[in-house]
GUVO-376346 format. One line per 5 residues: their letters; for each residue x, y, z of N, C-alpha, C. Coordinates in Angstrom, 3 decimals. Atoms other than C-alpha are relative to their C-alpha. Example, Ala and Ser with C-alpha at 12.3 -4.5 7.8 and 13.67 -1.06 7.14 Angstrom:
as = 0.890 -1.190 0.000 12.300 -4.500 7.800 0.900 1.200 0.000; -0.820 -1.190 -0.060 13.670 -1.060 7.140 -0.770 1.090 0.730
END
This chain:
xxxxx = -0.371 -1.183 -0.767 -228.833 -32.590 32.333 1.498 0.249 -0.060; -1.467 -0.143 0.051 -225.125 -33.326 32.414 0.456 0.401 -1.395; -0.365 -0.346 1.372 -225.010 -33.057 28.606 -0.214 1.497 -0.240; 0.297 -1.436 0.174 -226.624 -29.604 28.685 1.035 0.864 0.704; -1.015 -0.762 -0.732 -224.231 -28.439 31.352 1.337 -0.009 -0.741
xxxxx = -1.261 0.104 0.745 -221.307 -29.696 29.249 0.002 0.910 -1.212; 0.090 -0.867 1.177 -222.544 -27.891 26.165 0.116 1.469 0.410; -0.034 -1.375 -0.484 -223.074 -24.691 28.164 1.424 0.396 0.407; -1.379 -0.270 -0.433 -219.604 -24.949 29.707 0.926 0.194 -1.201; -0.837 -0.112 1.199 -218.038 -25.456 26.262 -0.224 1.336 -0.696
xxxxx = 0.292 -1.282 0.622 -219.807 -22.405 24.884 0.647 1.158 0.777; -0.606 -1.052 -0.823 -218.672 -20.262 27.823 1.520 0.027 -0.161; -1.455 0.078 0.166 -215.080 -21.512 27.388 0.425 0.575 -1.345; -0.317 -0.549 1.320 -215.108 -20.725 23.661 -0.171 1.510 -0.020; 0.246 -1.435 -0.046 -216.560 -17.292 24.375 1.141 0.717 0.708
xxxxx = -1.114 -0.606 -0.727 -213.837 -16.547 26.941 1.262 0.004 -0.846; -1.196 0.054 0.846 -211.133 -17.714 24.540 -0.080 1.011 -1.138; 0.171 -0.965 1.086 -212.587 -15.591 21.751 0.247 1.423 0.496; -0.184 -1.327 -0.558 -212.748 -12.519 24.002 1.469 0.242 0.352; -1.427 -0.138 -0.347 -209.202 -13.163 25.239 0.845 0.261 -1.244
xxxxx = -0.734 -0.187 1.240 -207.911 -13.465 21.676 -0.243 1.371 -0.606; 0.337 -1.313 0.546 -209.757 -10.317 20.602 0.705 1.111 0.779; -0.670 -1.007 -0.832 -208.384 -8.300 23.537 1.498 0.011 -0.274; -1.444 0.096 0.285 -204.869 -9.575 22.842 0.331 0.665 -1.324; -0.229 -0.602 1.308 -205.145 -8.547 19.172 -0.110 1.521 0.063
xxxxx = 0.171 -1.448 -0.115 -206.457 -5.089 20.080 1.166 0.650 0.744; -1.141 -0.528 -0.739 -203.686 -4.580 22.631 1.258 0.046 -0.871; -1.162 0.035 0.890 -201.080 -5.596 20.044 -0.058 1.131 -1.021; 0.152 -1.060 0.987 -202.477 -3.201 17.435 0.169 1.382 0.637; -0.134 -1.283 -0.689 -202.720 -0.373 19.974 1.461 0.278 0.357
xxxxx = -1.402 -0.173 -0.342 -199.141 -0.958 21.142 0.840 0.349 -1.214; -0.752 -0.286 1.223 -197.817 -0.993 17.583 -0.240 1.432 -0.459; 0.333 -1.366 0.440 -199.633 2.267 16.755 0.659 1.040 0.901; -0.609 -0.944 -0.933 -198.422 4.012 19.928 1.512 0.038 -0.188; -1.461 0.065 0.170 -194.834 2.833 19.322 0.457 0.707 -1.268
xxxxx = -0.431 -0.561 1.277 -194.701 3.950 15.699 -0.326 1.482 -0.131; 0.405 -1.397 0.119 -196.432 7.325 16.187 1.091 0.978 0.407; -1.054 -0.964 -0.355 -193.614 9.107 18.112 1.160 -0.005 -0.972; -1.094 0.074 0.956 -191.045 7.876 15.628 -0.293 0.854 -1.207; 0.379 -0.793 1.157 -192.943 9.394 12.722 -0.057 1.480 0.364
xxxxx = 0.138 -1.393 -0.409 -193.694 12.541 14.695 1.358 0.652 0.209; -1.320 -0.563 -0.272 -190.102 13.073 15.879 0.792 0.192 -1.279; -0.709 -0.130 1.270 -188.752 12.489 12.384 -0.455 1.241 -0.746; 0.526 -1.164 0.696 -191.067 15.109 10.951 0.460 1.286 0.672; -0.401 -1.197 -0.728 -190.250 17.606 13.697 1.475 0.285 -0.216
xxxxx = -1.434 -0.197 0.179 -186.499 17.024 13.328 0.320 0.529 -1.387; -0.250 -0.457 1.360 -186.634 17.474 9.577 -0.364 1.469 -0.167; 0.445 -1.381 0.150 -188.510 20.760 9.964 0.790 0.954 0.887; -0.621 -0.908 -0.962 -186.732 22.171 13.039 1.512 0.101 -0.170; -1.450 0.001 0.106 -183.112 21.192 12.275 0.415 0.460 -1.381
xxxxx = -0.400 -0.489 1.320 -181.697 23.321 9.456 1.230 -0.741 -0.500; -1.172 0.612 0.592 -179.137 21.921 7.071 1.198 0.883 0.251; -1.188 -0.783 -0.348 -175.668 22.984 8.218 0.728 0.411 -1.268; -0.662 -0.449 1.226 -174.114 25.133 5.509 1.477 -0.336 0.043; -1.434 0.281 0.026 -170.592 24.261 4.379 0.792 1.234 0.416
xxxxx = -0.842 -1.103 -0.434 -167.799 26.365 5.865 0.634 0.669 -1.210; -0.562 -0.757 1.102 -166.735 29.100 3.479 1.460 0.325 0.290; -1.423 -0.273 -0.172 -162.974 29.296 3.049 0.266 1.469 -0.315; -0.279 -1.415 0.165 -161.655 32.853 3.446 1.507 0.215 -0.091; -1.416 -0.307 0.161 -158.315 34.065 2.156 0.349 1.267 0.776
xxxxx = -0.448 -1.155 -0.768 -156.586 36.347 4.636 0.942 0.849 -0.856; -0.840 -0.921 0.790 -155.015 39.424 3.009 1.257 0.325 0.796; -1.184 -0.159 -0.839 -151.696 38.912 4.775 0.960 1.061 -0.527; -0.916 -0.990 0.555 -149.815 41.177 2.373 -0.392 1.426 0.391; 0.453 -1.326 -0.432 -151.892 44.105 3.709 -0.078 0.129 1.514
xxxxx = 0.087 -0.005 -1.466 -151.633 43.189 7.417 1.393 -0.237 0.578; -1.296 0.175 -0.662 -148.556 43.616 9.566 -0.147 -0.287 1.491; 0.214 0.260 -1.428 -150.060 43.432 13.065 -1.495 -0.011 0.295; 1.387 0.069 -0.459 -153.303 42.584 14.839 0.022 -0.077 1.529; 0.070 -0.054 -1.462 -154.523 42.727 18.447 0.180 -1.372 0.642
xxxxx = -0.088 1.360 -0.564 -154.705 38.982 18.983 0.313 -0.981 -1.118; -0.436 0.960 1.026 -153.038 36.119 17.112 -0.285 -1.435 0.439; -0.075 1.439 -0.175 -153.664 32.453 16.780 1.455 -0.414 -0.232; -1.343 0.492 0.274 -150.413 30.539 16.964 0.041 -1.518 0.092; -0.093 1.454 0.167 -149.144 27.017 16.488 -0.027 -0.750 1.319
xxxxx = 0.022 0.625 -1.328 -148.568 26.155 20.176 0.417 -1.466 -0.046; -0.367 1.412 0.143 -146.869 22.936 19.164 1.440 -0.269 0.417; -1.401 0.278 -0.252 -143.089 23.193 19.357 0.490 0.541 1.326; -0.631 -0.475 -1.228 -140.820 23.714 22.334 0.992 1.131 -0.286; -0.994 -1.011 0.359 -138.498 26.048 20.416 -0.617 1.163 -0.749
xxxxx = 0.560 -1.037 0.863 -140.501 27.938 17.787 -1.516 0.072 0.118; 1.442 -0.247 0.121 -143.973 29.418 17.420 -0.211 0.747 -1.315; 0.347 -0.758 1.195 -145.610 30.621 14.210 -1.427 0.515 0.177; 1.333 -0.567 -0.170 -148.546 33.018 14.373 -0.715 0.101 -1.349; 0.825 0.024 1.198 -151.337 33.557 11.864 0.390 1.040 -1.040
xxxxx = -0.499 -0.981 0.968 -149.540 36.481 10.211 1.247 -0.496 -0.727; -1.169 0.563 0.658 -146.672 34.228 9.185 1.298 0.271 0.710; -1.217 -0.266 -0.767 -144.198 35.407 11.814 0.413 -1.260 0.761; -0.552 1.129 -0.743 -141.963 32.679 13.218 0.993 0.556 1.014; -0.865 -0.525 -1.050 -140.217 33.322 16.525 0.244 -1.075 1.046
xxxxx = -0.224 0.887 -1.130 -138.816 31.641 19.598 -1.176 0.114 0.971; 1.134 -0.007 -0.933 -141.375 30.691 22.230 0.166 1.088 1.062; -0.251 -1.060 -0.985 -139.725 33.227 24.535 -0.344 1.381 -0.535; 0.326 -1.290 0.621 -140.639 36.000 22.073 -1.483 0.133 -0.335; 1.443 -0.086 0.237 -144.393 35.357 22.070 -0.621 0.966 1.004
xxxxx = 0.653 -0.993 -0.852 -146.439 38.263 23.431 -1.259 -0.569 0.639; 1.237 0.431 -0.661 -149.482 38.005 25.679 -1.153 -0.106 -0.989; 1.043 0.042 1.026 -151.597 38.594 22.558 0.047 -1.277 -0.826; -0.171 1.200 0.812 -150.321 35.313 21.098 0.820 0.245 -1.249; -0.791 -0.359 1.184 -148.397 37.178 18.383 1.489 -0.038 0.320
xxxxx = -1.445 -0.103 -0.152 -144.674 37.029 17.836 0.390 1.456 0.184; -0.513 -1.352 -0.219 -142.763 40.049 19.053 0.768 0.442 -1.248; -0.622 -0.481 1.241 -141.847 42.029 15.925 0.884 1.220 0.214; -0.887 -1.130 -0.284 -139.849 44.742 17.674 1.427 -0.335 -0.435; -1.387 0.251 0.436 -136.273 45.170 16.399 0.835 -0.723 1.052
xxxxx = -0.763 0.662 -1.066 -135.045 43.946 19.789 -0.139 -1.520 -0.054; 0.215 1.443 0.134 -136.484 40.515 18.961 0.577 -0.450 -1.341; -0.690 0.326 1.253 -133.940 39.411 16.371 -0.373 -1.378 -0.538; 0.335 1.340 0.456 -135.258 35.863 16.206 -1.307 -0.086 -0.772; 1.290 0.014 0.691 -138.610 36.867 14.667 0.188 0.258 -1.495
xxxxx = -0.107 -0.118 1.456 -138.813 36.341 10.905 -1.361 -0.311 -0.608; 1.263 0.262 0.689 -141.870 36.592 8.693 0.255 -0.812 -1.271; -0.104 0.899 1.148 -142.397 33.893 6.050 1.374 -0.678 -0.029; -1.307 0.645 -0.169 -139.384 31.947 7.302 0.005 -1.321 -0.769; -0.071 1.194 0.854 -138.430 29.323 4.714 1.322 -0.748 0.156
xxxxx = -1.255 0.711 -0.230 -135.167 28.086 6.214 -0.257 -1.503 0.061; 0.156 1.453 -0.002 -134.786 24.386 5.535 -1.146 -0.500 -0.859; 1.099 0.401 0.888 -137.609 24.353 2.953 0.517 -0.162 -1.426; -0.416 0.281 1.374 -137.185 22.907 -0.538 -1.017 0.545 -0.993; 0.874 -0.538 1.051 -138.728 23.888 -3.853 -1.345 -0.717 -0.059
xxxxx = 1.264 0.745 0.033 -141.404 21.181 -3.481 -0.898 0.316 1.192; 0.828 -0.394 -1.134 -142.690 22.835 -0.285 0.170 -0.872 1.218; -0.264 0.852 -1.155 -141.202 20.306 2.141 1.127 0.609 0.840; -0.923 -0.679 -0.908 -139.348 21.621 5.189 0.421 -0.933 1.126; -0.526 0.810 -1.095 -137.305 20.228 8.032 -0.641 0.344 1.340
xxxxx = 0.595 -0.453 -1.265 -139.038 22.262 10.778 -1.467 0.357 -0.240; 1.442 -0.209 0.169 -142.804 22.352 11.255 -0.357 1.482 -0.056; 0.342 -1.424 -0.051 -142.998 26.052 12.187 0.508 0.747 -1.230; -0.507 -0.620 1.224 -140.824 27.012 9.201 -0.913 -0.344 -1.175; 0.924 0.426 1.059 -143.173 25.028 6.978 -1.254 0.870 0.004
xxxxx = 1.219 -0.807 -0.095 -146.224 26.921 8.253 0.281 1.441 -0.390; -0.357 -1.382 0.302 -144.483 30.287 8.055 0.223 0.203 -1.495; -0.267 -0.095 1.439 -143.269 29.675 4.500 -1.282 -0.200 -0.802; 1.269 0.296 0.662 -146.661 28.292 3.524 -0.907 1.229 -0.065; 0.866 -1.173 -0.079 -148.338 31.568 4.553 0.448 1.152 -0.899
xxxxx = -0.463 -1.064 0.902 -146.288 33.643 2.113 -1.047 0.217 -1.095; 1.014 -0.259 1.033 -148.730 35.381 -0.289 0.321 -0.636 -1.347; -0.369 0.617 1.271 -146.753 33.935 -3.193 -0.352 -1.466 -0.091; 0.372 1.414 -0.008 -147.828 30.430 -2.136 -1.500 -0.221 -0.231; 1.453 0.135 0.150 -151.526 31.144 -2.714 -0.395 -0.937 -1.145
xxxxx = 0.378 0.950 1.060 -151.664 29.321 -6.116 0.215 -1.458 0.401; -0.263 1.364 -0.469 -150.120 26.238 -4.486 -1.101 -0.444 0.960; 1.041 0.338 -0.972 -152.609 26.324 -1.625 -1.365 -0.148 -0.664; 1.265 0.135 0.733 -155.493 26.829 -4.042 -0.090 -1.384 -0.653; -0.017 1.329 0.610 -154.453 23.632 -5.841 -0.210 -1.087 1.049
xxxxx = 0.156 0.964 -1.092 -154.156 21.734 -2.551 -1.447 -0.037 0.476; 1.372 -0.094 -0.496 -157.554 22.970 -1.387 -0.989 -0.560 -1.011; 0.915 0.457 1.052 -159.278 22.280 -4.702 0.037 -1.525 -0.122; -0.137 1.446 0.158 -157.914 18.750 -4.976 -0.677 -0.753 1.130; 0.522 0.739 -1.150 -158.900 17.704 -1.470 -1.473 0.276 0.266
xxxxx = 1.430 -0.269 -0.182 -162.267 19.439 -1.348 -0.830 -0.705 -1.054; 0.719 0.729 1.042 -163.279 17.850 -4.638 -0.087 -1.481 0.328; 0.044 1.405 -0.422 -162.456 14.464 -3.105 -0.798 -0.170 1.288; 0.870 0.006 -1.185 -164.780 15.378 -0.175 0.764 -0.416 1.258; -0.768 0.258 -1.209 -162.014 15.168 2.401 -0.637 0.782 1.148
xxxxx = 0.753 -0.705 -1.053 -163.870 15.981 5.662 0.808 1.060 0.728; -0.802 -0.983 -0.731 -160.976 17.790 7.346 0.240 1.254 -0.823; -0.225 -1.164 0.850 -160.265 20.045 4.385 -1.273 0.833 -0.124; 1.265 -0.731 0.105 -163.944 20.972 4.261 -0.284 0.841 1.237; 0.234 -0.746 -1.240 -163.737 22.293 7.826 0.987 1.144 0.202
xxxxx = -1.002 -1.052 -0.146 -160.778 24.652 7.267 -0.583 1.352 -0.427; 0.618 -1.298 0.245 -161.661 28.357 7.367 0.900 0.979 -0.757; -0.909 -0.929 0.679 -158.545 30.139 6.050 1.343 -0.674 -0.229; -1.269 0.620 0.353 -154.996 29.585 4.831 0.876 -0.282 1.212; -0.782 0.323 -1.197 -153.581 29.672 8.352 -0.356 -1.406 0.491
xxxxx = 0.410 1.340 -0.405 -155.637 26.627 9.334 0.448 -1.036 -1.023; -0.444 0.911 1.056 -154.769 25.054 5.982 1.489 -0.322 0.151; -1.437 0.224 -0.137 -151.020 25.536 6.513 0.320 -0.795 1.269; -0.200 0.769 -1.229 -151.183 24.260 10.099 -0.279 -1.480 -0.236; 0.399 1.381 0.244 -152.949 21.138 8.919 0.911 -0.671 -1.031
xxxxx = -0.768 0.601 1.091 -150.959 20.569 5.723 1.433 -0.306 0.407; -1.402 0.190 -0.375 -147.532 20.908 7.359 0.205 -1.118 1.009; -0.156 1.148 -0.888 -148.246 18.188 9.877 0.315 -1.232 -0.841; -0.355 1.217 0.733 -146.770 14.847 8.867 -1.255 -0.829 -0.237; 1.159 0.794 0.377 -149.276 12.624 7.081 0.462 -1.230 -0.762
xxxxx = -0.334 1.198 0.767 -149.442 9.472 5.005 0.829 0.336 -1.233; -0.796 -0.386 1.155 -147.926 11.441 2.117 1.490 0.076 0.337; -1.392 -0.124 -0.414 -144.732 11.844 4.136 0.630 -1.351 0.336; -0.457 1.303 -0.468 -144.457 8.138 4.902 0.165 -0.968 -1.169; -0.273 1.034 0.996 -142.969 5.329 2.828 -0.128 -1.361 0.678
xxxxx = 0.176 1.360 -0.529 -144.066 1.712 3.420 -0.551 -0.001 1.422; 0.744 -0.097 -1.250 -146.094 2.872 6.464 0.862 0.018 1.257; -0.826 0.057 -1.213 -143.081 2.819 8.803 1.233 0.889 -0.052; -1.160 -0.883 0.084 -140.501 5.344 7.605 -0.343 1.208 -0.861; 0.249 -1.217 0.759 -140.448 8.900 6.295 0.674 -0.077 -1.363
xxxxx = -0.575 -0.054 1.344 -139.894 9.428 2.594 1.263 0.848 0.001; -1.177 -0.848 -0.155 -137.480 12.203 3.538 0.022 0.504 1.442; -0.001 -0.400 -1.411 -136.715 12.449 7.287 0.503 1.422 0.212; -0.525 -1.348 -0.149 -134.890 15.749 6.715 -0.983 1.075 -0.461; 1.001 -0.966 0.476 -137.940 17.386 5.087 -1.360 -0.702 -0.050
xxxxx = 1.237 0.777 -0.103 -141.081 15.657 6.308 -1.247 0.866 0.183; 1.136 -0.914 -0.157 -143.285 18.746 6.784 -0.230 0.718 -1.326; 0.222 -0.489 1.370 -144.877 19.680 3.453 -1.333 0.731 -0.118; 1.232 -0.735 0.291 -147.428 22.243 2.307 -0.374 -0.060 -1.469; 0.242 0.025 1.438 -147.169 21.628 -1.431 -0.914 -1.130 -0.444
xxxxx = 0.853 1.027 0.584 -149.161 19.419 -3.756 0.749 -1.323 -0.115; -0.782 1.214 0.247 -146.349 16.949 -4.468 0.430 -0.655 1.307; -0.488 0.750 -1.146 -145.243 14.227 -2.083 1.498 0.240 0.178; -1.439 -0.142 -0.205 -141.777 14.407 -0.502 0.778 -0.987 -0.877; -0.858 0.873 0.803 -138.983 12.978 -2.625 0.605 -1.057 0.906
xxxxx = -0.545 1.089 -0.801 -137.846 9.581 -1.383 1.529 0.061 -0.083; -1.443 0.010 -0.008 -134.239 9.691 -0.299 0.516 -1.408 -0.283; -0.550 1.335 0.245 -132.095 6.805 -1.601 0.489 -0.633 1.291; -0.435 0.717 -1.209 -131.321 4.164 0.966 1.502 0.097 0.154; -1.430 -0.092 -0.254 -127.972 4.502 2.635 0.666 -1.343 -0.266
x = -0.736 1.221 0.334 -125.440 2.024 1.383 0.786 -0.471 1.236
END
């Protein structure tokens, strides 16, 4: 009698273990399927719903045909000078509510395409003069070379520029091209450059 009870108990224990193992396996498979389904679904939906962002098309402003506009972007960087998107450089006190430089004859400090302190290589001593000179229509071939070189190298910032005003603002800021040995300017007197070439290194003072 005791032997029969032992055999029966062993069978019931094996049956419970088998059922427990089967339930555990089914729960694992169900959990894996539920976990992986949203991932696949969301990936498919994202691929279909999210369009590929088109590259920004660079537009050349016809500055030689424009003398004034209703609202201007300007540099907003210096404490002395401002340069607007038409190439006018003026004192900050001569900026109109529109953001444009005051071009009235009474504002004698306003100069368009101001290249004072700029060298033949496109490097200038003053940031606003660099941007203003850079916007001169005659500089378009230089800017085309700068844009072509950097866009072909997939430079992310150059790919986001929309026109030559943004290009000149960005290019005239000091960069690694203006620096020698990572701690000094190649030419401290002309460190703002819009050209293709790097600033000329000044000889060390004796």
